[in-house]
C-alpha positions as CSV (number, residue, x, y, z in Angstrom):
1,M,12.9,-11.6,-13.1
2,E,11.7,-11.3,-9.5
3,L,9.5,-8.4,-8.5
4,G,8.3,-7.4,-5.1
5,L,5.0,-5.4,-5.0
6,L,3.8,-3.4,-2.0
7,Y,0.4,-4.9,-1.5
8,S,-2.7,-3.9,0.5
9,G,-5.3,-6.3,-0.8
10,G,-7.1,-3.3,-2.4
11,K,-8.0,-2.7,-6.1
12,D,-5.0,-0.7,-7.1
13,S,-2.3,-3.0,-5.8
14,T,-4.2,-6.0,-7.1
15,L,-4.5,-4.5,-10.5
16,A,-0.8,-3.6,-10.5
17,A,0.0,-7.3,-9.7
18,L,-2.1,-8.5,-12.6
19,L,-0.5,-6.1,-15.0
20,L,3.0,-7.1,-13.9
21,E,2.6,-10.9,-13.8
22,E,3.1,-11.1,-17.6
23,F,6.7,-9.9,-17.2
24,Y,7.8,-10.8,-13.7
25,D,7.6,-13.4,-11.0
26,V,5.5,-11.3,-8.6
27,T,5.6,-11.6,-4.9
28,L,3.1,-9.5,-2.9
29,L,4.4,-7.9,0.3
30,T,2.4,-6.1,2.9
31,A,4.3,-3.6,5.1
32,H,3.8,-4.6,8.7
33,F,4.8,-2.5,11.8
34,G,3.6,-5.0,14.4
35,I,0.7,-2.8,15.5
36,S,-2.2,-5.0,14.2
37,D,-2.7,-8.2,12.3
38,D,-4.4,-6.5,9.3
39,W,-1.7,-7.9,7.0
40,K,-3.7,-11.2,7.2
41,H,-6.4,-9.7,4.9
42,A,-3.8,-9.1,2.2
43,R,-2.4,-12.6,2.6
44,A,-5.9,-14.0,2.0
45,T,-6.4,-12.0,-1.1
46,A,-3.0,-12.8,-2.4
47,A,-3.7,-16.6,-1.9
48,D,-7.0,-16.3,-3.7
49,A,-5.3,-14.6,-6.6
50,G,-2.5,-17.2,-6.8
51,F,0.4,-14.9,-5.9
52,A,3.2,-15.6,-3.5
53,F,2.9,-13.4,-0.3
54,E,5.2,-12.2,2.4
55,R,5.1,-9.7,5.3
56,L,7.5,-6.9,4.9
57,E,8.7,-6.1,8.5
58,C,9.1,-2.4,9.0
59,D,10.4,-0.3,11.8
60,P,7.6,0.5,14.4
61,E,9.4,3.8,15.2
62,V,8.6,5.0,11.6
63,A,4.9,4.3,12.3
64,R,5.2,6.3,15.5
65,D,6.9,9.1,13.7
66,A,4.2,9.1,11.1
67,V,1.5,9.3,13.8
68,D,3.4,12.3,15.4
69,R,3.5,14.0,12.0
70,I,-0.3,13.3,11.5
71,R,-1.0,14.9,14.9
72,E,1.1,17.9,14.1
73,D,-0.3,18.4,10.6
74,G,-3.9,17.6,11.6
75,Y,-4.2,15.3,8.5
76,P,-2.7,12.1,7.3
77,R,-0.9,12.9,4.0
78,N,2.7,13.5,5.3
79,G,2.5,10.6,7.7
80,I,1.3,8.2,5.1
81,Q,4.0,9.5,2.7
82,L,6.7,8.8,5.3
83,V,5.5,5.3,5.8
84,H,5.3,4.6,2.1
85,Q,8.9,5.8,1.5
86,H,10.1,3.6,4.4
87,A,8.3,0.6,3.0
88,L,9.8,1.1,-0.4
89,E,13.2,1.4,1.1
90,Q,12.7,-1.9,3.0
91,L,11.4,-3.6,-0.1
92,A,14.3,-2.3,-2.3
93,A,16.8,-3.7,0.2
94,R,15.5,-7.2,-0.4
95,E,16.7,-9.6,-3.2
96,F,14.4,-8.4,-6.0
97,D,15.3,-7.3,-9.5
98,A,12.4,-4.8,-9.4
99,V,10.0,-3.3,-6.9
100,A,6.6,-1.8,-7.5
101,D,3.6,-0.2,-5.9
102,G,0.0,0.5,-6.9
103,T,0.2,4.3,-7.0
104,R,-1.9,6.0,-9.7
105,R,-1.4,9.1,-11.7
106,D,-3.9,11.1,-9.7
107,D,-3.1,9.8,-6.2
108,R,-2.5,12.6,-3.7
109,V,-0.7,10.2,-1.3
110,P,1.4,8.3,-1.5
111,T,3.4,9.6,-4.4
112,I,7.0,8.9,-5.6
113,S,8.7,11.6,-7.6
114,R,11.0,10.9,-10.5
115,A,14.0,12.0,-8.4
116,Q,12.9,9.7,-5.5
117,A,12.5,6.8,-7.9
118,Q,15.9,7.3,-9.5
119,S,17.5,7.6,-6.1
120,L,15.9,4.3,-4.9
121,E,17.1,2.6,-8.1
122,D,20.6,3.9,-7.9
123,R,21.1,3.2,-4.2
124,H,19.7,-0.4,-4.3
125,D,20.5,-1.5,-7.9
126,V,16.8,-2.3,-8.5
127,D,14.1,-1.1,-10.9
128,Y,11.2,0.8,-9.5
129,I,8.0,0.4,-11.4
130,A,4.6,2.1,-10.9
131,P,2.5,0.3,-13.5
132,L,-0.6,2.5,-12.7
133,S,1.2,5.8,-12.9
134,G,-0.3,6.5,-16.3
135,F,-3.8,5.6,-15.3
136,G,-6.3,8.0,-13.7
137,R,-9.0,6.8,-11.3
138,S,-11.7,6.3,-13.9
139,A,-9.4,4.2,-16.1
140,V,-8.5,2.0,-13.1
141,D,-12.1,1.7,-12.1
142,R,-13.0,0.4,-15.6
143,L,-10.2,-2.2,-15.6
144,V,-11.1,-3.2,-12.0
145,E,-14.8,-3.6,-13.0
146,A,-13.8,-5.9,-15.8
147,R,-11.5,-8.2,-13.7
148,L,-12.1,-7.9,-10.0
149,D,-14.9,-8.3,-7.5
150,V,-14.4,-5.6,-4.9
151,T,-16.0,-4.6,-1.6
152,V,-16.1,-0.8,-1.2
153,G,-16.9,1.1,2.0
154,P,-15.9,3.6,4.6
155,S,-12.3,3.2,5.8
156,E,-13.3,2.2,9.3
157,E,-15.4,-0.7,8.0
158,I,-13.4,-2.3,5.2
159,E,-10.9,-5.0,6.1
160,R,-7.6,-4.2,4.5
161,A,-3.9,-4.1,5.0
162,D,-2.8,-0.6,4.0
163,Y,-0.7,1.8,6.0
164,E,-3.7,3.7,7.2
165,A,-5.1,0.7,9.1
166,E,-2.1,0.4,11.3
167,L,-1.7,4.2,11.8
168,R,-5.4,4.4,12.8
169,A,-4.9,1.5,15.2
170,L,-1.9,3.3,16.8
171,I,-3.9,6.5,17.2
172,A,-6.9,4.7,18.6
173,D,-4.7,2.8,21.1
174,E,-2.9,6.0,22.3
175,D,-5.6,8.6,22.0
176,G,-8.9,6.6,22.0
177,P,-11.0,5.5,19.0
178,A,-12.8,8.9,18.7
179,A,-9.4,10.6,17.9
180,I,-9.2,8.9,14.5
181,A,-11.9,11.2,13.1
182,D,-9.8,14.2,14.2
183,Y,-7.1,13.3,11.6
184,F,-8.6,11.1,8.9
185,P,-11.3,12.4,6.6
186,D,-14.1,10.2,5.6
187,H,-13.3,8.3,2.5
188,E,-13.9,4.9,0.9
189,Q,-11.5,2.0,0.8
190,T,-11.5,-1.2,-1.3
191,Y,-10.8,-4.8,-0.6
192,V,-10.6,-7.4,-3.4
193,T,-12.8,-10.4,-2.9
194,N,-12.3,-12.2,-6.2
195,I,-10.3,-12.1,-9.5
196,R,-12.2,-13.1,-12.6
């Protein structure tokens, strides 16, 4: 069975791929809005891990809507959620038997409710799988420590291909680089450098 996994090159989506490869032919797909070339970081990690990789072309207007929402709210949660739902819709419209993401049980964003998952499955005749949904952060961290080499650091310093990178780039382009700090709290990101 063919499965498409939303992929950032970070620890969660990489761990999800490793868990799913036992049961599916996994293709890693990075959502791309045409704002930056950050998707190349995920492509490199996917190649190192031995997974097929594709860019998932998404509507740039959705990224702009997400940035507008971030500006209105003063924080990124709802904007990132909008982008994630759009990316899942784009992925589900492809020719996969199943689609997946690396969301964990304790993620604040993005999240997919049971109703949203069932709707996605029913409308696209596809299975939605969140293999880390039963894992909390500490459990994921222990599994990652056993299997992955990871670079960890502040969001603005870590090369990665998640939604936040393109949204930050759009805000920096339109409002100046200093504006990013107005909306995005300091937090750490991960980038997988090796699978053991």
